[in-house]
Each structure stands twice: as C-alpha cells, then as structure tokens.
N, CA, C and O atoms as a printed pandas DataFrame, in Angstrom:
     atom_number atom_name residue_name chain_id  residue_number  x_coord  y_coord  z_coord
0              1         N          UNK        A               1  -18.861   -4.158   13.837
1              2        CA          UNK        A               1  -17.922   -3.534   12.928
2              3         C          UNK        A               1  -18.694   -2.739   11.882
3              4         O          UNK        A               1  -19.671   -3.222   11.309
4              5         N          UNK        A               2  -18.243   -1.522   11.646
5              6        CA          UNK        A               2  -18.828   -0.658   10.619
6              7         C          UNK        A               2  -18.102   -0.938    9.302
7              8         O          UNK        A               2  -16.969   -0.497    9.111
8              9         N          UNK        A               3  -18.748   -1.661    8.405
9             10        CA          UNK        A               3  -18.116   -2.093    7.165
10            11         C          UNK        A               3  -17.678   -0.911    6.307
11            12         O          UNK        A               3  -16.604   -0.952    5.705
12            13         N          UNK        A               4  -18.490    0.137    6.242
13            14        CA          UNK        A               4  -18.135    1.298    5.423
14            15         C          UNK        A               4  -16.828    1.926    5.902
15            16         O          UNK        A               4  -15.958    2.246    5.091
16            17         N          UNK        A               5  -16.690    2.101    7.206
17            18        CA          UNK        A               5  -15.454    2.674    7.765
18            19         C          UNK        A               5  -14.270    1.749    7.537
19            20         O          UNK        A               5  -13.163    2.205    7.249
20            21         N          UNK        A               6  -14.504    0.458    7.666
21            22        CA          UNK        A               6  -13.437   -0.512    7.467
22            23         C          UNK        A               6  -12.937   -0.483    6.029
23            24         O          UNK        A               6  -11.730   -0.500    5.786
24            25         N          UNK        A               7  -13.851   -0.438    5.092
25            26        CA          UNK        A               7  -13.474   -0.393    3.676
26            27         C          UNK        A               7  -12.748    0.916    3.370
27            28         O          UNK        A               7  -11.766    0.915    2.628
28            29         N          UNK        A               8  -13.210    2.011    3.922
29            30        CA          UNK        A               8  -12.531    3.291    3.705
30            31         C          UNK        A               8  -11.121    3.262    4.288
31            32         O          UNK        A               8  -10.201    3.842    3.713
32            33         N          UNK        A               9  -10.948    2.592    5.421
33            34        CA          UNK        A               9   -9.620    2.444    6.021
34            35         C          UNK        A               9   -8.686    1.693    5.065
35            36         O          UNK        A               9   -7.515    2.048    4.927
36            37         N          UNK        A              10   -9.206    0.666    4.416
37            38        CA          UNK        A              10   -8.419   -0.064    3.419
38            39         C          UNK        A              10   -7.975    0.868    2.290
39            40         O          UNK        A              10   -6.798    0.906    1.930
40            41         N          UNK        A              11   -8.918    1.610    1.746
41            42        CA          UNK        A              11   -8.634    2.493    0.612
42            43         C          UNK        A              11   -7.648    3.588    1.006
43            44         O          UNK        A              11   -6.707    3.875    0.267
44            45         N          UNK        A              12   -7.861    4.190    2.157
45            46        CA          UNK        A              12   -6.985    5.282    2.609
46            47         C          UNK        A              12   -5.562    4.791    2.825
47            48         O          UNK        A              12   -4.612    5.419    2.359
48            49         N          UNK        A              13   -5.407    3.674    3.525
49            50        CA          UNK        A              13   -4.063    3.164    3.793
50            51         C          UNK        A              13   -3.362    2.708    2.521
51            52         O          UNK        A              13   -2.164    2.937    2.357
52            53         N          UNK        A              14   -4.092    2.073    1.629
53            54        CA          UNK        A              14   -3.496    1.653    0.358
54            55         C          UNK        A              14   -3.062    2.867   -0.460
55            56         O          UNK        A              14   -1.979    2.874   -1.046
56            57         N          UNK        A              15   -3.898    3.874   -0.496
57            58        CA          UNK        A              15   -3.560    5.099   -1.228
58            59         C          UNK        A              15   -2.369    5.811   -0.617
59            60         O          UNK        A              15   -1.516    6.338   -1.331
60            61         N          UNK        A              16   -2.315    5.826    0.699
61            62        CA          UNK        A              16   -1.187    6.446    1.394
62            63         C          UNK        A              16    0.110    5.693    1.067
63            64         O          UNK        A              16    1.149    6.311    0.832
64            65         N          UNK        A              17    0.042    4.379    1.054
65            66        CA          UNK        A              17    1.211    3.574    0.726
66            67         C          UNK        A              17    1.721    3.903   -0.670
67            68         O          UNK        A              17    2.919    4.098   -0.870
68            69         N          UNK        A              18    0.819    3.962   -1.622
69            70        CA          UNK        A              18    1.197    4.272   -3.005
70            71         C          UNK        A              18    1.771    5.678   -3.100
71            72         O          UNK        A              18    2.770    5.889   -3.788
72            73         N          UNK        A              19    1.162    6.637   -2.426
73            74        CA          UNK        A              19    1.643    8.022   -2.474
74            75         C          UNK        A              19    3.049    8.144   -1.897
75            76         O          UNK        A              19    3.905    8.802   -2.488
76            77         N          UNK        A              20    3.294    7.517   -0.753
77            78        CA          UNK        A              20    4.638    7.548   -0.174
78            79         C          UNK        A              20    5.661    6.911   -1.109
79            80         O          UNK        A              20    6.778    7.410   -1.246
80            81         N          UNK        A              21    5.282    5.816   -1.745
81            82        CA          UNK        A              21    6.200    5.154   -2.673
82            83         C          UNK        A              21    6.528    6.075   -3.851
83            84         O          UNK        A              21    7.684    6.156   -4.268
84            85         N          UNK        A              22    5.532    6.758   -4.382
85            86        CA          UNK        A              22    5.774    7.693   -5.484
86            87         C          UNK        A              22    6.658    8.850   -5.036
87            88         O          UNK        A              22    7.520    9.298   -5.792
88            89         N          UNK        A              23    6.454    9.337   -3.818
89            90        CA          UNK        A              23    7.307   10.396   -3.283
90            91         C          UNK        A              23    8.744    9.899   -3.150
91            92         O          UNK        A              23    9.688   10.647   -3.403
92            93         N          UNK        A              24    8.910    8.643   -2.756
93            94        CA          UNK        A              24   10.248    8.056   -2.655
94            95         C          UNK        A              24   10.911    8.015   -4.027
95            96         O          UNK        A              24   12.099    8.311   -4.156
96            97         N          UNK        A              25   10.149    7.651   -5.044
97            98        CA          UNK        A              25   10.694    7.595   -6.395
98            99         C          UNK        A              25   11.146    8.976   -6.864
99           100         O          UNK        A              25   12.215    9.116   -7.458
100          101         N          UNK        A              26   10.338    9.983   -6.599
101          102        CA          UNK        A              26   10.712   11.341   -6.980
102          103         C          UNK        A              26   11.967   11.792   -6.229
103          104         O          UNK        A              26   12.833   12.451   -6.804
104          105         N          UNK        A              27   12.063   11.440   -4.961
105          106        CA          UNK        A              27   13.253   11.792   -4.170
106          107         C          UNK        A              27   14.488   11.064   -4.710
107          108         O          UNK        A              27   15.589   11.614   -4.707
108          109         N          UNK        A              28   14.300    9.837   -5.168
109          110        CA          UNK        A              28   15.424    9.074   -5.737
110          111         C          UNK        A              28   15.962    9.756   -6.988
111          112         O          UNK        A              28   17.172    9.781   -7.214
112          113         N          UNK        A              29   15.080   10.298   -7.788
113          114        CA          UNK        A              29   15.524   11.005   -8.993
114          115         C          UNK        A              29   16.417   12.187   -8.640
115          116         O          UNK        A              29   17.308   12.556   -9.406
116          117         N          UNK        A              30   16.170   12.776   -7.475
117          118        CA          UNK        A              30   16.964   13.923   -7.019
118          119         C          UNK        A              30   18.184   13.483   -6.204
119          120         O          UNK        A              30   19.020   14.309   -5.837
120          121         N          UNK        A              31   18.282   12.182   -5.923
121          122        CA          UNK        A              31   19.410   11.675   -5.143
122          123         C          UNK        A              31   19.303   11.946   -3.657
123          124         O          UNK        A              31   20.314   11.959   -2.955
124          125         N          UNK        A              32   18.087   12.164   -3.166
125          126        CA          UNK        A              32   17.859   12.447   -1.734
126          127         C          UNK        A              32   17.613   11.126   -0.997
127          128         O          UNK        A              32   16.472   10.791   -0.680
128          129         N          UNK        A              33   18.680   10.385   -0.729
129          130        CA          UNK        A              33   18.567    9.002   -0.280
130          131         C          UNK        A              33   17.996    8.840    1.117
131          132         O          UNK        A              33   17.307    7.856    1.383
132          133         N          UNK        A              34   18.261    9.776    2.014
133          134        CA          UNK        A              34   17.648    9.680    3.346
134          135         C          UNK        A              34   16.130    9.845    3.246
135          136         O          UNK        A              34   15.376    9.142    3.919
136          137         N          UNK        A              35   15.696   10.769    2.409
137          138        CA          UNK        A              35   14.257   10.974    2.199
138          139         C          UNK        A              35   13.644    9.748    1.517
139          140         O          UNK        A              35   12.533    9.340    1.856
140          141         N          UNK        A              36   14.355    9.172    0.573
141          142        CA          UNK        A              36   13.885    7.960   -0.101
142          143         C          UNK        A              36   13.599    6.869    0.924
143          144         O          UNK        A              36   12.531    6.257    0.923
144          145         N          UNK        A              37   14.575    6.639    1.798
145          146        CA          UNK        A              37   14.425    5.580    2.797
146          147         C          UNK        A              37   13.266    5.865    3.752
147          148         O          UNK        A              37   12.538    4.949    4.135
148          149         N          UNK        A              38   13.093    7.121    4.133
149          150        CA          UNK        A              38   11.991    7.486    5.036
150          151         C          UNK        A              38   10.634    7.287    4.347
151          152         O          UNK        A              38    9.691    6.783    4.956
152          153         N          UNK        A              39   10.546    7.682    3.085
153          154        CA          UNK        A              39    9.278    7.532    2.354
154          155         C          UNK        A              39    8.952    6.067    2.099
155          156         O          UNK        A              39    7.791    5.668    2.185
156          157         N          UNK        A              40    9.968    5.260    1.785
157          158        CA          UNK        A              40    9.717    3.833    1.595
158          159         C          UNK        A              40    9.276    3.172    2.895
159          160         O          UNK        A              40    8.416    2.292    2.885
160          161         N          UNK        A              41    9.861    3.591    4.009
161          162        CA          UNK        A              41    9.451    3.043    5.308
162          163         C          UNK        A              41    8.004    3.435    5.612
163          164         O          UNK        A              41    7.227    2.616    6.104
164          165         N          UNK        A              42    7.646    4.682    5.319
165          166        CA          UNK        A              42    6.266    5.130    5.540
166          167         C          UNK        A              42    5.308    4.354    4.627
167          168         O          UNK        A              42    4.207    3.991    5.041
168          169         N          UNK        A              43    5.728    4.108    3.403
169          170        CA          UNK        A              43    4.916    3.326    2.466
170          171         C          UNK        A              43    4.688    1.918    2.997
171          172         O          UNK        A              43    3.577    1.392    2.938
172          173         N          UNK        A              44    5.733    1.325    3.506
173          174        CA          UNK        A              44    5.627   -0.031    4.060
174          175         C          UNK        A              44    4.675   -0.063    5.248
175          176         O          UNK        A              44    3.870   -0.986    5.371
176          177         N          UNK        A              45    4.759    0.922    6.114
177          178        CA          UNK        A              45    3.873    0.974    7.284
178          179         C          UNK        A              45    2.407    1.127    6.867
179          180         O          UNK        A              45    1.534    0.454    7.415
180          181         N          UNK        A              46    2.138    1.995    5.916
181          182        CA          UNK        A              46    0.763    2.181    5.445
182          183         C          UNK        A              46    0.251    0.900    4.787
183          184         O          UNK        A              46   -0.907    0.520    4.962
184          185         N          UNK        A              47    1.115    0.248    4.038
185          186        CA          UNK        A              47    0.739   -1.015    3.398
186          187         C          UNK        A              47    0.428   -2.076    4.445
187          188         O          UNK        A              47   -0.516   -2.851    4.294
188          189         N          UNK        A              48    1.222   -2.105    5.496
189          190        CA          UNK        A              48    0.983   -3.068    6.582
190          191         C          UNK        A              48   -0.365   -2.810    7.252
191          192         O          UNK        A              48   -1.089   -3.751    7.578
192          193         N          UNK        A              49   -0.701   -1.537    7.457
193          194        CA          UNK        A              49   -1.999   -1.224    8.065
194          195         C          UNK        A              49   -3.142   -1.709    7.175
195          196         O          UNK        A              49   -4.112   -2.288    7.664
196          197         N          UNK        A              50   -3.025   -1.473    5.876
197          198        CA          UNK        A              50   -4.056   -1.940    4.938
198          199         C          UNK        A              50   -4.135   -3.459    4.966
199          200         O          UNK        A              50   -5.227   -4.026    5.001
200          201         N          UNK        A              51   -3.000   -4.108    4.952
201          202        CA          UNK        A              51   -2.969   -5.571    4.952
202          203         C          UNK        A              51   -3.557   -6.139    6.236
203          204         O          UNK        A              51   -4.231   -7.168    6.206
204          205         N          UNK        A              52   -3.307   -5.473    7.368
205          206        CA          UNK        A              52   -3.872   -5.924    8.645
206          207         C          UNK        A              52   -5.397   -5.886    8.624
207          208         O          UNK        A              52   -6.051   -6.802    9.123
208          209         N          UNK        A              53   -5.963   -4.827    8.045
209          210        CA          UNK        A              53   -7.421   -4.729    7.938
210          211         C          UNK        A              53   -7.940   -5.819    7.002
211          212         O          UNK        A              53   -8.943   -6.473    7.291
212          213         N          UNK        A              54   -7.258   -6.004    5.895
213          214        CA          UNK        A              54   -7.647   -7.043    4.944
214          215         C          UNK        A              54   -7.622   -8.421    5.620
215          216         O          UNK        A              54   -8.546   -9.216    5.449
216          217         N          UNK        A              55   -6.580   -8.693    6.372
217          218        CA          UNK        A              55   -6.453   -9.972    7.070
218          219         C          UNK        A              55   -7.572  -10.151    8.094
219          220         O          UNK        A              55   -8.097  -11.251    8.261
220          221         N          UNK        A              56   -7.932   -9.073    8.773
221          222        CA          UNK        A              56   -9.038   -9.125    9.730
222          223         C          UNK        A              56  -10.341   -9.492    9.031
223          224         O          UNK        A              56  -11.114  -10.305    9.538
224          225         N          UNK        A              57  -10.584   -8.894    7.869
225          226        CA          UNK        A              57  -11.804   -9.202    7.116
226          227         C          UNK        A              57  -11.805  -10.653    6.646
227          228         O          UNK        A              57  -12.842  -11.316    6.679
228          229         N          UNK        A              58  -10.673  -11.138    6.218
229          230        CA          UNK        A              58  -10.575  -12.539    5.787
230          231         C          UNK        A              58  -10.877  -13.456    6.965
231          232         O          UNK        A              58  -11.573  -14.460    6.816
232          233         N          UNK        A              59  -10.351  -13.108    8.134
233          234        CA          UNK        A              59  -10.617  -13.906    9.329
234          235         C          UNK        A              59  -12.093  -13.909    9.703
235          236         O          UNK        A              59  -12.639  -14.940   10.096
236          237         N          UNK        A              60  -12.736  -12.754    9.579
237          238        CA          UNK        A              60  -14.172  -12.672    9.882
238          239         C          UNK        A              60  -14.998  -13.503    8.909
239          240         O          UNK        A              60  -16.018  -14.084    9.281
240          241         N          UNK        A              61  -14.554  -13.553    7.680
241          242        CA          UNK        A              61  -15.293  -14.281    6.645
242          243         C          UNK        A              61  -15.183  -15.789    6.839
243          244         O          UNK        A              61  -16.128  -16.522    6.549
244          245         N          UNK        A              62  -14.053  -16.249    7.320
245          246        CA          UNK        A              62  -13.799  -17.670    7.564
246          247         C          UNK        A              62  -14.017  -18.519    6.310
247          248         O          UNK        A              62  -14.313  -19.709    6.409
248          249         N          UNK        A              63  -13.870  -17.908    5.133
249          250        CA          UNK        A              63  -14.048  -18.655    3.891
250          251         C          UNK        A              63  -15.467  -19.117    3.638
251          252         O          UNK        A              63  -15.712  -19.979    2.794
252          253         N          UNK        A              64  -16.403  -18.536    4.380
253          254        CA          UNK        A              64  -17.794  -19.001    4.288
254          255         C          UNK        A              64  -18.750  -17.947    3.744
255          256         O          UNK        A              64  -19.964  -18.152    3.767
256          257         N          UNK        A              65  -18.234  -16.832    3.259
257          258        CA          UNK        A              65  -19.115  -15.790    2.740
258          259         C          UNK        A              65  -19.814  -14.998    3.822
259          260         O          UNK        A              65  -20.884  -14.438    3.584
260          261         N          UNK        A              66  -19.220  -14.938    5.027
261          262        CA          UNK        A              66  -19.842  -14.190    6.118
262          263         C          UNK        A              66  -19.709  -12.679    5.924
263          264         O          UNK        A              66  -20.535  -11.915    6.424
264          265         N          UNK        A              67  -18.678  -12.248    5.202
265          266        CA          UNK        A              67  -18.500  -10.823    4.919
266          267         C          UNK        A              67  -19.142  -10.546    3.571
267          268         O          UNK        A              67  -18.783  -11.151    2.561
268          269         N          UNK        A              68  -20.092   -9.630    3.568
269          270        CA          UNK        A              68  -20.802   -9.300    2.332
270          271         C          UNK        A              68  -19.858   -8.576    1.380
271          272         O          UNK        A              68  -19.261   -7.560    1.736
272          273         N          UNK        A              69  -19.730   -9.098    0.190
273          274        CA          UNK        A              69  -18.874   -8.497   -0.825
274          275         C          UNK        A              69  -19.726   -7.574   -1.682
275          276         O          UNK        A              69  -20.755   -7.976   -2.224
276          277         N          UNK        A              70  -19.276   -6.328   -1.792
277          278        CA          UNK        A              70  -19.968   -5.370   -2.644
278          279         C          UNK        A              70  -18.925   -4.642   -3.488
279          280         O          UNK        A              70  -17.725   -4.867   -3.328
280          281         N          UNK        A              71  -19.373   -3.794   -4.362
281          282        CA          UNK        A              71  -18.479   -3.117   -5.291
282          283         C          UNK        A              71  -17.435   -2.271   -4.561
283          284         O          UNK        A              71  -16.295   -2.186   -5.016
284          285         N          UNK        A              72  -17.793   -1.657   -3.459
285          286        CA          UNK        A              72  -16.841   -0.830   -2.722
286          287         C          UNK        A              72  -15.739   -1.688   -2.109
287          288         O          UNK        A              72  -14.576   -1.284   -2.100
288          289         N          UNK        A              73  -16.085   -2.855   -1.601
289          290        CA          UNK        A              73  -15.076   -3.759   -1.055
290          291         C          UNK        A              73  -14.157   -4.264   -2.168
291          292         O          UNK        A              73  -12.949   -4.382   -1.961
292          293         N          UNK        A              74  -14.704   -4.558   -3.322
293          294        CA          UNK        A              74  -13.889   -4.972   -4.465
294          295         C          UNK        A              74  -12.960   -3.828   -4.867
295          296         O          UNK        A              74  -11.794   -4.062   -5.183
296          297         N          UNK        A              75  -13.459   -2.609   -4.859
297          298        CA          UNK        A              75  -12.664   -1.423   -5.171
298          299         C          UNK        A              75  -11.509   -1.285   -4.174
299          300         O          UNK        A              75  -10.379   -0.989   -4.560
300          301         N          UNK        A              76  -11.800   -1.500   -2.913
301          302        CA          UNK        A              76  -10.763   -1.417   -1.877
302          303         C          UNK        A              76   -9.693   -2.478   -2.113
303          304         O          UNK        A              76   -8.501   -2.198   -1.988
304          305         N          UNK        A              77  -10.109   -3.676   -2.449
305          306        CA          UNK        A              77   -9.164   -4.754   -2.728
306          307         C          UNK        A              77   -8.277   -4.388   -3.917
307          308         O          UNK        A              77   -7.077   -4.661   -3.915
308          309         N          UNK        A              78   -8.873   -3.777   -4.913
309          310        CA          UNK        A              78   -8.111   -3.335   -6.081
310          311         C          UNK        A              78   -7.048   -2.323   -5.667
311          312         O          UNK        A              78   -5.908   -2.396   -6.127
312          313         N          UNK        A              79   -7.414   -1.388   -4.808
313          314        CA          UNK        A              79   -6.454   -0.393   -4.317
314          315         C          UNK        A              79   -5.301   -1.055   -3.567
315          316         O          UNK        A              79   -4.140   -0.689   -3.753
316          317         N          UNK        A              80   -5.621   -2.011   -2.735
317          318        CA          UNK        A              80   -4.568   -2.691   -1.967
318          319         C          UNK        A              80   -3.589   -3.385   -2.906
319          320         O          UNK        A              80   -2.376   -3.218   -2.781
320          321         N          UNK        A              81   -4.112   -4.150   -3.830
321          322        CA          UNK        A              81   -3.248   -4.918   -4.717
322          323         C          UNK        A              81   -2.402   -4.016   -5.619
323          324         O          UNK        A              81   -1.217   -4.281   -5.817
324          325         N          UNK        A              82   -2.996   -2.962   -6.163
325          326        CA          UNK        A              82   -2.213   -2.083   -7.039
326          327         C          UNK        A              82   -1.178   -1.299   -6.242
327          328         O          UNK        A              82   -0.084   -1.043   -6.744
328          329         N          UNK        A              83   -1.501   -0.916   -5.014
329          330        CA          UNK        A              83   -0.509   -0.183   -4.215
330          331         C          UNK        A              83    0.640   -1.095   -3.809
331          332         O          UNK        A              83    1.789   -0.657   -3.760
332          333         N          UNK        A              84    0.341   -2.361   -3.518
333          334        CA          UNK        A              84    1.417   -3.302   -3.176
334          335         C          UNK        A              84    2.334   -3.527   -4.377
335          336         O          UNK        A              84    3.557   -3.536   -4.238
336          337         N          UNK        A              85    1.748   -3.706   -5.537
337          338        CA          UNK        A              85    2.540   -3.900   -6.739
338          339         C          UNK        A              85    3.362   -2.643   -7.048
339          340         O          UNK        A              85    4.544   -2.733   -7.377
340          341         N          UNK        A              86    2.732   -1.484   -6.940
341          342        CA          UNK        A              86    3.448   -0.233   -7.200
342          343         C          UNK        A              86    4.631   -0.090   -6.253
343          344         O          UNK        A              86    5.722    0.296   -6.673
344          345         N          UNK        A              87    4.423   -0.395   -4.989
345          346        CA          UNK        A              87    5.502   -0.259   -4.022
346          347         C          UNK        A              87    6.662   -1.194   -4.342
347          348         O          UNK        A              87    7.824   -0.798   -4.257
348          349         N          UNK        A              88    6.353   -2.421   -4.705
349          350        CA          UNK        A              88    7.405   -3.384   -5.048
350          351         C          UNK        A              88    8.189   -2.937   -6.284
351          352         O          UNK        A              88    9.419   -2.988   -6.296
352          353         N          UNK        A              89    7.479   -2.502   -7.314
353          354        CA          UNK        A              89    8.151   -2.052   -8.531
354          355         C          UNK        A              89    8.962   -0.784   -8.290
355          356         O          UNK        A              89   10.079   -0.656   -8.791
356          357         N          UNK        A              90    8.410    0.142   -7.535
357          358        CA          UNK        A              90    9.113    1.388   -7.223
358          359         C          UNK        A              90   10.380    1.099   -6.434
359          360         O          UNK        A              90   11.414    1.718   -6.682
360          361         N          UNK        A              91   10.315    0.173   -5.493
361          362        CA          UNK        A              91   11.509   -0.192   -4.721
362          363         C          UNK        A              91   12.603   -0.731   -5.645
363          364         O          UNK        A              91   13.781   -0.430   -5.451
364          365         N          UNK        A              92   12.224   -1.517   -6.634
365          366        CA          UNK        A              92   13.195   -2.041   -7.601
366          367         C          UNK        A              92   13.780   -0.916   -8.464
367          368         O          UNK        A              92   14.987   -0.884   -8.705
368          369         N          UNK        A              93   12.942   -0.012   -8.920
369          370        CA          UNK        A              93   13.406    1.117   -9.723
370          371         C          UNK        A              93   14.368    1.982   -8.908
371          372         O          UNK        A              93   15.390    2.442   -9.416
372          373         N          UNK        A              94   14.026    2.195   -7.641
373          374        CA          UNK        A              94   14.890    2.990   -6.766
374          375         C          UNK        A              94   16.249    2.316   -6.596
375          376         O          UNK        A              94   17.281    2.987   -6.604
376          377         N          UNK        A              95   16.252    1.015   -6.443
377          378        CA          UNK        A              95   17.528    0.308   -6.301
378          379         C          UNK        A              95   18.380    0.478   -7.555
379          380         O          UNK        A              95   19.593    0.664   -7.462
380          381         N          UNK        A              96   17.756    0.415   -8.713
381          382        CA          UNK        A              96   18.487    0.661   -9.957
382          383         C          UNK        A              96   19.035    2.088   -9.991
383          384         O          UNK        A              96   20.171    2.313  -10.408
384          385         N          UNK        A              97   18.232    3.036   -9.555
385          386        CA          UNK        A              97   18.658    4.440   -9.527
386          387         C          UNK        A              97   19.839    4.628   -8.578
387          388         O          UNK        A              97   20.762    5.383   -8.881
388          389         N          UNK        A              98   19.816    3.949   -7.436
389          390        CA          UNK        A              98   20.951    4.025   -6.489
390          391         C          UNK        A              98   22.225    3.514   -7.165
391          392         O          UNK        A              98   23.290    4.120   -7.040
392          393         N          UNK        A              99   22.105    2.403   -7.876
393          394        CA          UNK        A              99   23.276    1.840   -8.529
394          395         C          UNK        A              99   23.820    2.772   -9.609
395          396         O          UNK        A              99   25.034    2.889   -9.778
396          397         N          UNK        A             100   22.937    3.425  -10.330
397          398        CA          UNK        A             100   23.378    4.340  -11.374
398          399         C          UNK        A             100   24.049    5.594  -10.820
399          400         O          UNK        A             100   24.952    6.148  -11.445
400          401         N          UNK        A             101   23.605    6.036   -9.649
401          402        CA          UNK        A             101   24.139    7.263   -9.079
402          403         C          UNK        A             101   25.411    7.054   -8.264
403          404         O          UNK        A             101   26.007    8.019   -7.784
404          405         N          UNK        A             102   25.826    5.808   -8.105
405          406        CA          UNK        A             102   27.062    5.544   -7.338
406          407         C          UNK        A             102   28.275    5.841   -8.138
407          408         O          UNK        A             102   29.393    5.675   -7.650
C-alpha cells in the first residue's frame, strides 16, 4: 500500500464531501430542492469513500501501531472529522430551511 496516495485519497474524499454539502446549502437558500438532495447524496457518497479508507487503515493498524502516524495522516483525519461534522450540521440547517420555505 502506498501510504501517501492513501492519505491523499482521504483528504480528497473528505474535501469533496464538504464541498458538496456546501453546494447543497447554497442550493437550499435558492429553494432548489432537487439539487439540494442530489448534492447531499453526493456528499454522503464522498464521505463514505473517505470513511472506507479510514476503516481500512484502522484494520491494518490492528490497534498495535502498525500504521505509521505522521503529520499528513493527522491532517487527513482532521479533514475527515470536520467534513463529517460540516455535513451533519448542513443537513440540519437545510431541514430548517425546508420548513421555513413551506
């Protein structure tokens, strides 16, 4: 396994998830609900890809420190966690926006 490529995959997918979620929020402000749903679905898929890579790394580590932790891996983990939180909060904000626009 190429650790550099794996870590970049984490960062890219997490960033993509966050970007799609932000696009969904902007679409919600305009009341474009079909686009909102499509962007949230894309965000969820990107988040799942990032999480799958993260889970693979955890499995390789086996809780024994087999995966070398470096600053780039910590950075990738930060991206995953912030994108997951952003997506959850954005989904809640969008739901509030839907209720207000009804």
